[in-house]
C-alpha positions as CSV (number, residue, x, y, z in Angstrom):
1,X,14.2,-27.2,5.8
2,X,16.1,-30.4,4.9
3,X,18.5,-29.7,2.1
4,X,17.8,-32.3,-0.6
5,X,18.0,-32.9,-4.3
6,X,15.2,-31.3,-6.3
7,X,13.3,-33.5,-8.9
8,X,11.1,-32.3,-11.8
9,X,7.6,-33.7,-12.2
10,X,5.0,-33.6,-14.9
11,X,1.6,-35.3,-14.8
12,X,-1.0,-34.8,-17.6
13,X,-4.7,-34.4,-17.3
14,X,-6.9,-37.1,-18.8
15,X,-9.7,-37.4,-21.3
16,X,-12.2,-40.2,-21.2
17,X,-12.7,-41.0,-24.8
18,X,-15.4,-43.6,-24.2
19,X,-16.9,-45.4,-21.2
20,X,-17.8,-42.5,-18.9
21,X,-19.5,-43.6,-15.6
22,X,-18.5,-47.2,-16.1
23,X,-15.7,-47.0,-13.4
24,X,-18.1,-46.5,-10.5
25,X,-20.8,-48.6,-12.1
26,X,-18.3,-51.5,-12.3
27,X,-17.6,-51.2,-8.6
28,X,-21.2,-52.0,-7.9
29,X,-20.4,-55.6,-8.7
30,X,-19.2,-55.9,-5.1
31,X,-22.9,-55.9,-4.2
32,X,-24.6,-57.2,-7.4
33,X,-22.4,-59.8,-9.2
34,X,-24.9,-59.9,-12.1
35,X,-23.7,-56.4,-13.3
36,X,-21.3,-56.2,-16.1
37,X,-17.7,-54.9,-15.3
38,X,-17.0,-51.3,-16.4
39,X,-14.8,-50.6,-19.4
40,X,-13.3,-47.3,-20.6
41,X,-10.7,-45.9,-23.0
42,X,-8.8,-43.0,-21.4
43,X,-5.9,-40.9,-22.6
44,X,-3.6,-38.5,-20.9
45,X,-3.3,-35.1,-22.5
46,X,-0.4,-32.9,-23.6
47,X,-1.7,-30.4,-21.0
48,X,-1.0,-31.0,-17.3
49,X,0.7,-29.9,-14.2
50,X,4.4,-29.2,-13.9
51,X,6.2,-29.1,-10.5
52,X,9.4,-29.5,-8.6
53,X,9.7,-31.5,-5.4
54,X,12.2,-32.1,-2.6
55,X,12.2,-33.7,0.8
56,X,11.1,-31.4,3.6
57,X,10.2,-31.4,7.3
58,X,6.5,-30.7,6.6
59,X,4.1,-31.2,3.7
60,X,4.1,-28.0,1.6
61,X,2.5,-27.2,-1.7
62,X,3.1,-23.8,-3.1
63,X,2.9,-21.8,-6.3
64,X,3.4,-18.3,-7.6
65,X,1.0,-18.9,-10.5
66,X,-1.9,-16.4,-10.6
67,X,-4.3,-19.3,-10.7
68,X,-3.7,-20.0,-7.0
69,X,-4.0,-16.3,-5.8
70,X,-1.1,-16.8,-3.5
71,X,-2.8,-19.7,-1.7
72,X,-1.0,-22.9,-0.8
73,X,-0.7,-25.6,1.9
74,X,1.7,-26.0,4.7
75,X,0.9,-28.8,7.2
76,X,2.6,-31.2,9.5
77,X,3.0,-34.7,8.3
78,X,0.3,-35.8,10.7
79,X,-2.5,-37.9,9.3
80,X,-5.3,-36.4,11.3
81,X,-4.3,-32.8,10.4
82,X,-4.0,-33.7,6.8
83,X,-7.4,-35.4,6.8
84,X,-9.0,-32.3,8.2
85,X,-7.6,-30.3,5.2
86,X,-8.7,-33.0,2.8
87,X,-12.2,-33.0,4.1
88,X,-12.5,-29.2,3.7
89,X,-12.8,-29.5,-0.1
90,X,-11.2,-27.4,-2.8
91,X,-8.1,-28.0,-4.9
92,X,-5.6,-28.4,-2.0
93,X,-7.9,-31.0,-0.4
94,X,-6.7,-33.5,-3.0
95,X,-3.0,-33.1,-2.2
96,X,-3.7,-33.4,1.5
97,X,-5.8,-36.5,0.9
98,X,-2.9,-38.2,-0.9
99,X,-0.4,-37.1,1.7
100,X,-2.5,-38.5,4.5
101,X,-2.8,-41.9,2.7
102,X,0.9,-42.0,2.1
103,X,1.6,-41.1,5.7
104,X,-0.7,-43.9,6.8
105,X,0.9,-46.6,4.7
106,X,4.6,-45.7,4.4
107,X,7.4,-44.5,6.5
108,X,8.1,-41.0,5.0
109,X,8.9,-37.5,6.0
110,X,7.6,-34.4,4.4
111,X,7.7,-33.1,0.9
112,X,7.8,-29.6,-0.6
113,X,6.1,-29.3,-4.0
114,X,6.3,-26.2,-6.0
115,X,3.8,-26.0,-8.9
116,X,5.7,-24.2,-11.7
117,X,3.2,-24.4,-14.6
118,X,-0.3,-25.6,-15.2
119,X,-1.9,-25.5,-18.6
120,X,-4.7,-27.9,-17.8
121,X,-8.2,-26.3,-17.4
122,X,-9.8,-26.8,-14.0
123,X,-13.4,-28.1,-13.6
124,X,-13.6,-29.1,-17.3
125,X,-13.9,-32.9,-17.1
126,X,-10.2,-33.3,-17.8
127,X,-9.3,-34.3,-14.2
128,X,-6.9,-31.7,-12.9
129,X,-7.7,-33.2,-9.5
130,X,-6.5,-36.6,-10.5
131,X,-3.3,-35.1,-12.1
132,X,-2.4,-33.3,-8.8
133,X,-3.1,-36.5,-6.9
134,X,-0.8,-38.6,-9.1
135,X,1.8,-35.8,-8.9
136,X,1.8,-36.0,-5.1
137,X,2.0,-39.8,-5.1
138,X,4.8,-39.7,-7.6
139,X,6.7,-37.1,-5.5
140,X,6.6,-39.3,-2.4
141,X,7.4,-42.4,-4.5
142,X,10.5,-41.0,-6.1
143,X,11.9,-39.0,-3.2
144,X,11.4,-41.8,-0.6
145,X,11.9,-44.7,-3.0
146,X,8.6,-46.3,-2.0
147,X,8.8,-48.9,-4.8
148,X,5.4,-48.2,-6.4
149,X,5.0,-49.0,-10.0
150,X,2.5,-47.1,-12.2
151,X,-0.5,-49.0,-10.9
152,X,0.7,-48.4,-7.4
153,X,0.9,-44.6,-8.0
154,X,-2.6,-44.8,-9.5
155,X,-4.0,-46.6,-6.4
156,X,-2.3,-44.2,-4.0
157,X,-3.8,-41.3,-5.9
158,X,-7.2,-42.9,-6.0
159,X,-7.2,-43.7,-2.3
160,X,-6.1,-40.2,-1.5
161,X,-8.8,-38.6,-3.6
162,X,-11.4,-40.8,-1.9
163,X,-10.5,-39.0,1.3
164,X,-11.9,-35.7,-0.1
165,X,-15.6,-34.8,-0.5
166,X,-15.3,-35.2,-4.3
167,X,-14.6,-39.0,-4.2
168,X,-14.2,-39.1,-8.0
169,X,-14.1,-42.2,-10.1
170,X,-11.2,-44.5,-10.7
171,X,-10.6,-43.8,-14.4
172,X,-9.2,-40.5,-13.4
173,X,-5.8,-41.9,-12.4
174,X,-5.1,-43.2,-16.0
175,X,-3.1,-39.9,-16.3
176,X,-0.3,-41.8,-14.5
177,X,0.3,-43.5,-17.8
178,X,1.1,-40.2,-19.6
179,X,-0.1,-39.1,-23.1
180,X,-1.3,-42.4,-24.5
181,X,-4.6,-44.3,-24.8
182,X,-5.3,-46.8,-22.0
183,X,-7.9,-49.5,-21.9
184,X,-9.3,-49.9,-18.3
185,X,-11.5,-52.5,-16.8
186,X,-13.4,-52.0,-13.4
187,X,-14.5,-55.1,-11.7
188,X,-15.5,-54.5,-8.1
189,X,-12.5,-53.2,-6.3
190,X,-10.1,-54.5,-9.0
191,X,-8.8,-52.3,-11.8
192,X,-7.0,-53.7,-14.9
193,X,-5.4,-51.5,-17.4
194,X,-3.2,-51.7,-20.4
195,X,-1.9,-49.2,-23.0
196,X,-3.3,-49.5,-26.5
197,X,-1.4,-49.8,-29.7
198,X,-3.1,-47.6,-32.3
199,X,-2.9,-47.9,-36.1
200,X,-2.9,-44.3,-37.2
201,X,-2.6,-40.7,-35.9
202,X,-5.8,-39.4,-34.4
203,X,-6.6,-35.7,-34.1
204,X,-9.0,-34.8,-31.2
205,X,-10.3,-31.3,-30.3
206,X,-11.6,-30.7,-26.8
207,X,-13.7,-27.6,-26.1
208,X,-15.1,-25.9,-23.0
209,X,-18.8,-25.4,-23.6
210,X,-18.8,-22.5,-21.2
211,X,-22.0,-23.8,-19.7
212,X,-22.9,-25.1,-16.2
213,X,-23.3,-28.5,-14.9
214,X,-23.7,-30.1,-11.5
215,X,-21.5,-33.2,-11.5
216,X,-22.5,-34.1,-8.0
217,X,-26.2,-34.2,-9.0
218,X,-25.4,-36.3,-12.1
219,X,-23.5,-38.9,-10.1
220,X,-26.1,-38.9,-7.3
221,X,-29.0,-39.5,-9.7
222,X,-27.3,-42.2,-11.7
223,X,-26.1,-43.9,-8.5
224,X,-29.8,-44.3,-7.5
225,X,-30.0,-46.8,-10.4
226,X,-27.7,-49.2,-8.6
227,X,-26.9,-51.8,-7.4
228,X,-30.3,-53.4,-8.3
229,X,-32.7,-52.2,-10.9
230,X,-36.1,-51.3,-9.4
231,X,-37.5,-49.4,-12.3
232,X,-37.4,-49.5,-16.0
233,X,-35.1,-46.4,-16.0
234,X,-32.7,-48.2,-13.6
235,X,-32.6,-51.2,-16.0
236,X,-31.8,-49.1,-19.1
237,X,-29.0,-47.2,-17.2
238,X,-27.5,-50.5,-16.1
239,X,-27.8,-51.8,-19.7
240,X,-26.2,-48.7,-21.2
241,X,-23.3,-48.7,-18.7
242,X,-23.0,-52.5,-18.8
243,X,-23.4,-54.7,-21.9
244,X,-23.9,-51.7,-24.3
245,X,-20.7,-50.1,-23.0
246,X,-18.7,-53.3,-23.2
247,X,-19.7,-53.8,-26.9
248,X,-18.8,-50.1,-27.7
249,X,-15.4,-50.4,-26.0
250,X,-14.6,-53.7,-27.8
251,X,-15.5,-52.1,-31.2
252,X,-13.5,-48.9,-30.3
253,X,-10.3,-51.0,-29.4
254,X,-10.6,-52.8,-32.8
255,X,-11.0,-49.5,-34.7
256,X,-8.2,-47.8,-32.9
257,X,-5.7,-50.6,-33.4
258,X,-6.7,-50.9,-37.0
259,X,-6.3,-47.2,-37.6
260,X,-10.0,-46.8,-38.7
261,X,-10.6,-43.2,-37.6
262,X,-13.9,-42.9,-39.7
263,X,-15.5,-45.9,-37.9
264,X,-14.2,-44.8,-34.6
265,X,-15.9,-41.4,-35.2
266,X,-19.2,-43.0,-36.1
267,X,-19.0,-45.1,-32.9
268,X,-18.5,-42.0,-30.8
269,X,-21.7,-40.5,-32.2
270,X,-23.5,-43.8,-31.7
271,X,-22.3,-43.9,-28.1
272,X,-23.6,-40.4,-27.4
273,X,-27.0,-41.3,-28.9
274,X,-27.2,-44.4,-26.8
275,X,-26.3,-42.3,-23.7
276,X,-29.0,-39.8,-24.5
277,X,-31.6,-42.5,-25.0
278,X,-30.8,-44.7,-22.0
279,X,-28.9,-42.8,-19.4
280,X,-30.0,-39.1,-19.7
281,X,-33.6,-39.8,-18.5
282,X,-32.2,-40.7,-15.1
283,X,-31.0,-37.1,-14.7
284,X,-32.9,-35.1,-17.2
285,X,-32.3,-31.8,-15.6
286,X,-28.5,-32.0,-16.1
287,X,-28.1,-34.4,-19.0
288,X,-30.4,-32.9,-21.5
289,X,-27.4,-30.6,-22.0
290,X,-28.8,-28.0,-24.5
291,X,-25.4,-26.4,-25.2
292,X,-23.7,-29.8,-25.8
293,X,-26.4,-30.9,-28.2
294,X,-26.5,-27.6,-30.1
295,X,-22.8,-28.1,-30.8
296,X,-23.1,-31.8,-31.7
297,X,-25.9,-30.8,-34.2
298,X,-24.0,-27.8,-35.7
299,X,-23.9,-28.4,-39.5
300,X,-20.9,-26.1,-39.8
301,X,-18.8,-28.5,-37.8
302,X,-19.7,-31.8,-39.4
303,X,-17.4,-31.5,-42.5
304,X,-14.4,-31.3,-40.2
305,X,-15.1,-34.3,-38.0
306,X,-15.8,-38.1,-38.0
307,X,-17.7,-37.9,-34.8
308,X,-18.2,-36.2,-31.5
309,X,-19.6,-36.8,-28.0
310,X,-19.6,-35.3,-24.5
311,X,-16.8,-35.6,-21.9
312,X,-16.7,-37.0,-18.4
313,X,-19.9,-37.1,-16.5
314,X,-21.5,-35.5,-19.7
315,X,-23.8,-32.4,-19.4
316,X,-22.9,-28.9,-20.5
317,X,-19.2,-29.1,-19.5
318,X,-16.9,-30.2,-22.3
319,X,-17.2,-31.7,-25.7
320,X,-14.7,-33.8,-27.8
321,X,-14.4,-34.1,-31.6
322,X,-12.5,-36.6,-33.6
323,X,-11.3,-34.6,-36.6
324,X,-10.6,-35.8,-40.2
325,X,-7.0,-34.4,-40.4
326,X,-4.8,-31.7,-39.0
327,X,-6.2,-29.0,-41.3
328,X,-9.8,-29.9,-40.2
329,X,-8.6,-29.8,-36.6
330,X,-7.2,-26.3,-37.0
331,X,-10.3,-24.9,-38.8
332,X,-12.6,-26.4,-36.1
333,X,-10.6,-24.8,-33.3
334,X,-10.8,-21.4,-35.0
335,X,-14.5,-21.8,-35.5
336,X,-15.2,-22.8,-31.9
337,X,-13.2,-20.0,-30.5
338,X,-14.1,-17.2,-32.9
339,X,-17.7,-18.1,-33.6
340,X,-18.8,-19.9,-30.4
341,X,-16.5,-18.3,-27.8
342,X,-15.5,-21.8,-26.7
343,X,-11.8,-22.2,-25.7
344,X,-10.4,-25.4,-27.2
345,X,-7.2,-27.4,-27.3
346,X,-6.0,-30.4,-29.3
347,X,-5.0,-33.9,-28.4
348,X,-3.0,-35.8,-31.0
349,X,-2.5,-39.5,-30.5
350,X,0.1,-41.1,-32.6
351,X,0.9,-44.8,-33.2
352,X,3.5,-46.2,-30.7
353,X,6.9,-45.0,-31.8
354,X,8.3,-47.7,-34.1
355,X,12.0,-48.5,-34.2
356,X,13.5,-48.9,-37.7
357,X,17.1,-47.6,-37.0
358,X,19.9,-49.2,-35.2
359,X,23.3,-48.0,-34.0
360,X,26.4,-50.3,-33.3
361,X,29.5,-48.6,-32.0
362,X,32.5,-50.7,-33.1
363,X,35.4,-48.2,-33.1
364,X,38.5,-49.3,-31.2
365,X,41.4,-51.6,-31.3
366,X,40.2,-54.5,-29.1
367,X,43.2,-54.4,-26.8
368,X,42.0,-57.3,-24.7
369,X,42.0,-59.6,-27.7
370,X,45.4,-58.7,-29.0
371,X,47.2,-60.0,-31.0
372,X,44.2,-61.4,-32.9
373,X,42.8,-57.9,-33.3
374,X,46.0,-56.9,-35.1
375,X,44.7,-58.8,-38.1
376,X,40.9,-58.7,-37.6
377,X,38.4,-56.3,-36.0
378,X,36.8,-57.6,-32.9
379,X,33.3,-57.5,-34.4
380,X,34.6,-59.6,-37.3
381,X,35.6,-62.6,-35.1
382,X,34.1,-65.7,-36.5
383,X,31.1,-67.5,-34.8
384,X,29.6,-70.8,-35.9
385,X,25.9,-70.0,-36.2
386,X,23.1,-72.6,-35.7
387,X,22.7,-72.9,-39.5
388,X,26.2,-74.3,-39.8
389,X,27.7,-71.2,-41.4
390,X,30.8,-69.6,-39.9
391,X,30.0,-65.9,-39.7
392,X,31.6,-62.7,-38.4
393,X,29.8,-61.7,-35.1
394,X,28.7,-58.4,-36.8
395,X,26.9,-60.4,-39.5
396,X,24.9,-62.3,-36.9
397,X,23.7,-59.0,-35.4
398,X,22.8,-57.7,-38.9
399,X,20.7,-60.8,-39.6
400,X,18.9,-60.4,-36.3
401,X,18.3,-56.7,-37.0
402,X,16.8,-57.7,-40.4
403,X,14.5,-60.2,-38.7
404,X,13.3,-57.4,-36.3
405,X,12.4,-55.1,-39.2
406,X,15.3,-52.7,-38.7
407,X,15.8,-50.8,-42.0
408,X,18.7,-48.5,-41.4
409,X,21.9,-49.3,-39.5
410,X,24.7,-46.9,-38.4
411,X,28.2,-48.3,-37.6
412,X,30.4,-46.1,-35.5
413,X,34.0,-46.7,-36.6
414,X,37.4,-45.2,-36.4
415,X,38.6,-42.9,-39.3
416,X,41.1,-45.4,-40.5
417,X,38.8,-48.4,-40.5
418,X,36.4,-47.6,-43.4
419,X,38.5,-49.5,-46.0
420,X,38.2,-52.7,-44.1
421,X,34.3,-52.5,-44.0
422,X,34.1,-51.3,-47.6
423,X,36.0,-54.4,-48.6
424,X,33.8,-56.7,-46.5
425,X,30.5,-55.3,-47.8
426,X,31.8,-54.9,-51.3
427,X,31.5,-57.6,-54.1
428,X,33.9,-60.5,-54.1
429,X,36.2,-60.8,-57.1
430,X,34.7,-63.0,-59.8
431,X,37.3,-65.7,-59.4
432,X,36.3,-66.2,-55.7
433,X,32.6,-66.1,-56.6
434,X,33.0,-69.0,-59.0
435,X,34.4,-71.2,-56.3
436,X,31.3,-70.7,-54.0
437,X,28.3,-73.0,-53.9
438,X,24.9,-71.7,-55.0
439,X,23.9,-71.2,-51.4
440,X,27.1,-69.3,-50.6
441,X,26.7,-67.1,-53.6
442,X,23.2,-66.2,-52.4
443,X,24.7,-65.4,-49.0
444,X,27.2,-63.1,-50.7
445,X,24.4,-61.2,-52.3
446,X,22.8,-60.9,-48.8
447,X,26.0,-59.3,-47.5
448,X,25.9,-56.8,-50.4
449,X,22.3,-56.0,-49.5
450,X,23.3,-55.4,-45.9
451,X,25.9,-52.9,-47.1
452,X,23.2,-50.8,-48.8
453,X,21.5,-50.3,-45.4
454,X,24.6,-49.1,-43.5
455,X,25.7,-45.6,-42.7
456,X,29.2,-45.0,-41.3
457,X,30.0,-42.3,-38.8
458,X,33.5,-41.7,-37.3
459,X,34.5,-41.3,-33.8
460,X,37.6,-39.2,-34.2
461,X,38.4,-39.0,-30.5
462,X,37.8,-41.9,-28.0
463,X,36.0,-40.0,-25.3
464,X,33.7,-42.7,-24.0
465,X,30.7,-44.8,-24.9
466,X,28.3,-41.8,-24.6
467,X,30.5,-39.8,-27.0
468,X,30.5,-42.7,-29.5
469,X,26.7,-42.9,-29.4
470,X,26.4,-39.1,-29.8
471,X,28.2,-39.3,-33.2
472,X,24.9,-40.8,-34.5
473,X,22.6,-37.9,-33.6
474,X,22.1,-36.9,-37.2
475,X,21.5,-40.5,-38.3
476,X,18.8,-40.8,-35.6
477,X,16.8,-37.9,-37.2
478,X,14.9,-37.3,-34.0
479,X,13.5,-40.9,-34.0
480,X,14.0,-43.7,-31.5
481,X,17.0,-45.9,-32.3
482,X,18.1,-49.3,-31.2
483,X,21.6,-49.4,-29.7
484,X,23.6,-52.6,-29.7
485,X,27.1,-53.4,-28.4
486,X,29.5,-54.6,-31.1
487,X,31.0,-57.3,-28.9
488,X,27.8,-59.0,-27.7
489,X,25.6,-61.3,-29.7
490,X,22.2,-62.7,-28.6
491,X,20.4,-66.0,-28.7
492,X,16.6,-66.2,-28.0
493,X,14.8,-68.9,-26.1
494,X,11.7,-68.3,-28.2
495,X,10.7,-67.7,-31.8
496,X,11.1,-63.9,-31.7
497,X,14.8,-63.0,-31.4
498,X,15.9,-60.8,-28.5
499,X,16.0,-57.6,-30.7
500,X,12.4,-58.1,-31.7
501,X,11.4,-58.6,-28.1
502,X,13.2,-55.4,-27.0
503,X,11.6,-53.3,-29.9
504,X,8.1,-54.6,-29.0
505,X,8.7,-53.8,-25.3
506,X,9.6,-50.2,-26.3
507,X,6.6,-49.8,-28.5
508,X,4.4,-51.0,-25.7
509,X,5.8,-48.6,-23.1
510,X,7.0,-45.6,-25.2
511,X,9.9,-44.5,-23.0
512,X,13.7,-45.0,-23.2
513,X,14.4,-48.6,-22.5
514,X,17.4,-50.8,-21.4
515,X,17.4,-54.5,-21.8
516,X,18.4,-56.3,-18.5
517,X,19.4,-59.7,-17.3
518,X,19.9,-61.2,-13.9
519,X,23.5,-61.6,-12.5
520,X,24.8,-63.5,-9.6
521,X,25.1,-61.5,-6.3
522,X,28.9,-62.0,-6.3
523,X,29.1,-60.5,-9.8
524,X,27.3,-57.2,-9.1
525,X,30.7,-55.5,-8.6
526,X,31.4,-55.8,-12.3
527,X,28.2,-54.2,-13.6
528,X,25.9,-51.2,-13.5
529,X,22.9,-52.5,-11.5
530,X,19.4,-51.3,-12.0
531,X,16.6,-51.3,-9.4
532,X,12.9,-50.7,-9.9
533,X,9.4,-52.1,-9.7
534,X,7.9,-54.6,-12.0
535,X,5.1,-53.2,-14.2
536,X,3.7,-56.5,-15.4
537,X,2.6,-59.8,-13.8
538,X,5.2,-61.7,-16.0
539,X,8.0,-59.6,-14.4
540,X,9.6,-58.6,-17.7
541,X,9.1,-54.8,-17.6
542,X,10.8,-52.9,-14.8
543,X,10.2,-49.2,-14.1
544,X,13.7,-48.2,-13.1
545,X,14.1,-46.0,-10.0
546,X,17.8,-46.4,-9.4
547,X,21.0,-47.0,-11.3
548,X,24.3,-47.8,-9.5
549,X,27.6,-48.4,-11.2
550,X,29.5,-51.4,-9.8
551,X,28.1,-51.6,-6.3
552,X,29.6,-53.6,-3.5
553,X,27.8,-56.9,-2.6
554,X,26.7,-55.5,0.7
555,X,25.2,-52.3,-0.8
556,X,23.5,-54.3,-3.6
557,X,22.0,-56.7,-1.1
558,X,20.6,-53.8,1.0
559,X,19.4,-51.4,-1.7
560,X,19.4,-53.0,-5.2
561,X,17.6,-56.3,-5.0
562,X,14.5,-56.8,-7.0
563,X,12.1,-59.4,-5.8
564,X,10.9,-62.1,-8.1
565,X,7.6,-64.1,-8.0
566,X,9.2,-66.4,-5.4
567,X,10.0,-63.4,-3.2
568,X,13.7,-63.9,-3.8
569,X,16.1,-61.0,-4.5
570,X,17.6,-60.8,-7.9
571,X,20.1,-58.3,-9.3
572,X,19.8,-56.9,-12.8
573,X,22.5,-55.5,-15.1
574,X,22.4,-54.2,-18.7
575,X,21.8,-57.0,-21.2
576,X,23.5,-54.9,-24.0
577,X,20.5,-53.6,-26.0
578,X,18.9,-50.2,-25.6
579,X,16.2,-48.1,-27.2
580,X,17.2,-44.5,-27.1
581,X,14.6,-41.7,-27.5
582,X,15.5,-38.3,-29.0
583,X,15.8,-36.8,-25.5
584,X,18.8,-39.1,-24.9
585,X,20.7,-37.3,-27.6
586,X,19.7,-33.9,-26.2
587,X,21.2,-34.8,-22.9
588,X,24.3,-36.2,-24.5
589,X,24.7,-32.9,-26.3
590,X,24.3,-31.0,-23.1
591,X,26.9,-33.1,-21.3
592,X,29.4,-32.7,-24.1
593,X,28.8,-29.0,-24.6
594,X,29.3,-28.4,-20.8
595,X,32.2,-30.9,-20.4
596,X,30.4,-33.1,-17.9
597,X,32.4,-36.4,-17.7
598,X,32.7,-39.3,-15.4
599,X,36.1,-40.9,-15.1
600,X,37.3,-38.6,-17.9
601,X,34.7,-39.8,-20.4
602,X,31.2,-39.0,-21.5
603,X,29.1,-41.9,-20.2
604,X,25.8,-43.1,-21.6
605,X,24.8,-44.3,-18.1
606,X,24.9,-40.8,-16.7
607,X,22.6,-39.6,-19.4
608,X,20.2,-42.5,-18.9
609,X,20.0,-41.7,-15.2
610,X,19.1,-38.1,-16.1
611,X,16.4,-39.4,-18.5
612,X,15.1,-41.7,-15.7
613,X,14.6,-38.7,-13.4
614,X,13.1,-36.4,-16.0
615,X,11.0,-38.7,-18.2
616,X,11.1,-42.2,-16.9
617,X,13.2,-45.3,-17.9
618,X,12.2,-48.9,-18.4
619,X,14.2,-52.1,-18.1
620,X,13.1,-55.1,-20.1
621,X,14.1,-58.7,-19.6
622,X,14.3,-60.5,-22.9
623,X,13.7,-64.2,-23.0
624,X,17.2,-65.1,-24.2
625,X,20.9,-65.1,-23.5
626,X,23.7,-62.7,-24.2
627,X,27.2,-63.9,-25.4
628,X,30.2,-61.7,-24.9
629,X,33.1,-61.9,-27.3
630,X,35.2,-59.0,-25.8
631,X,37.6,-61.2,-23.7
632,X,39.6,-64.3,-24.7
633,X,37.8,-66.5,-22.2
634,X,34.3,-65.2,-23.0
635,X,35.0,-65.5,-26.8
636,X,36.0,-69.1,-26.3
637,X,32.8,-69.8,-24.4
638,X,30.7,-68.0,-27.0
639,X,32.3,-70.0,-29.8
640,X,31.6,-73.3,-28.0
641,X,28.0,-72.5,-26.8
642,X,26.4,-70.1,-29.2
643,X,23.7,-71.8,-31.4
644,X,23.4,-74.8,-29.1
645,X,20.1,-73.8,-27.5
């Protein structure tokens, strides 16, 4: 066994909220271009599969969980042998299928995967098979640095699953996105997907109907209706999975984004009725689903829900309910389990985490700007803004935070520095106010208003950047916070300032985020360099897979270059803006409690690398420029150039 670093993995199951069957139906456009593309809204679940993984000489999947009855897989990394396992069927066929696909398309060795926990029901329409496929693809991707982005992992999982007898649909792999709703479009071989912003908290309950259904028969019967309609039944199935489904999905996206849970619930019920009327006749034996419909028509349930429908391929497998509130959710779950004998679990979808707090560490003397900093704090150095007003650099940051909707600000200062800030954010003496113009008096009131939004915390010991950030853990109150550097200001090339861009990127992706910018190859030795794969066609969002502090030019050229649209290598360093999630503060606390330092200090970079491994980390490239005021030469350049764009 190769002795290698062990990584932790978690991949959730998935729930198709709306649009079942449209994934494979949309693929039929390869043959019949008159068909409508498929559309679905899919969400990952809180439940899923947990595992550890490390490099190995062979492909090994093992678990001590009772669910697996001591069974596992141990196979050479040989495509033909893996394919033989994949074609045998069963749970471990999926992992073998993905491993065979990876072995065919990438230069890799083996992997040992140990499944440590699984709270996702099997054969319940929640795609435990897709979760394990994504988990295997992710293990190879991270261990061998295969440079796959989220869509790449989805494709590898799908191609691997297609090598098994199951050959499930393509919406399954949406679980690669985690616990969030995703809009998916299926047009022939092409898959387009994007996470959805939602306007309120939605409470779903999913229950096992404890019935029987034959998914293979359902799919076989419905497939007979494609690619060309030969009967009236064929035509109505194509209509339901085509234009009807498209309209339902468009309405659902609107309701979800608006936060209209009541309308979304009604739409779910309408979608089920349309399915029963137009699709079920094609497979009446399975889709008449007496257990499902008895639950949907249960009058005891209706006061707790806005709507309900079947799950997955439909039939007597699983049912989903959109509940009115958290109390209704809890009462429904008790009723289903106690009165119906139907195990259930909840799915709570919350609006994308919004950022309304910011942290700016500004403690310190500013040694490199001495003797100027003997009389003025570094963050108070004057900058001529584009409005013609000479402002302290900190004030420019505060104005941009206000534009971005940030409501609360925490300044990390030294214990002896509070008086200086109290004086700045306090009211001018009346004799000075009288000398100001009307416009400047209004600006003085604005400074006073900024002061009401500020919380001060003290860094009593200078133990590193991570230590300074950690002082704000109580201020963060378990919410995401924006972190800015006190000696960097930003200028945007577009209407939205750089802070707004960063906040919106975080809300779109939902994970800890670091703003990045390109640096010249000869400058990489001065920065921490991030490597990863672009998640979007515009090449603004990077899923980070490696962080390296001040690499040599040769190492950066070999290992850290990120290709742009012109197929040229670029190198990305931190732009100076971060969005930190609560788990960042947890890791900082662990490091400080256990005394884990780098270079004698507690480093934020070390923690972000841990977060990258455990939960994922994104880089975002704002459309703008950063100006450093921390050195005499960079301050002079900033003073001359800022505001000239």
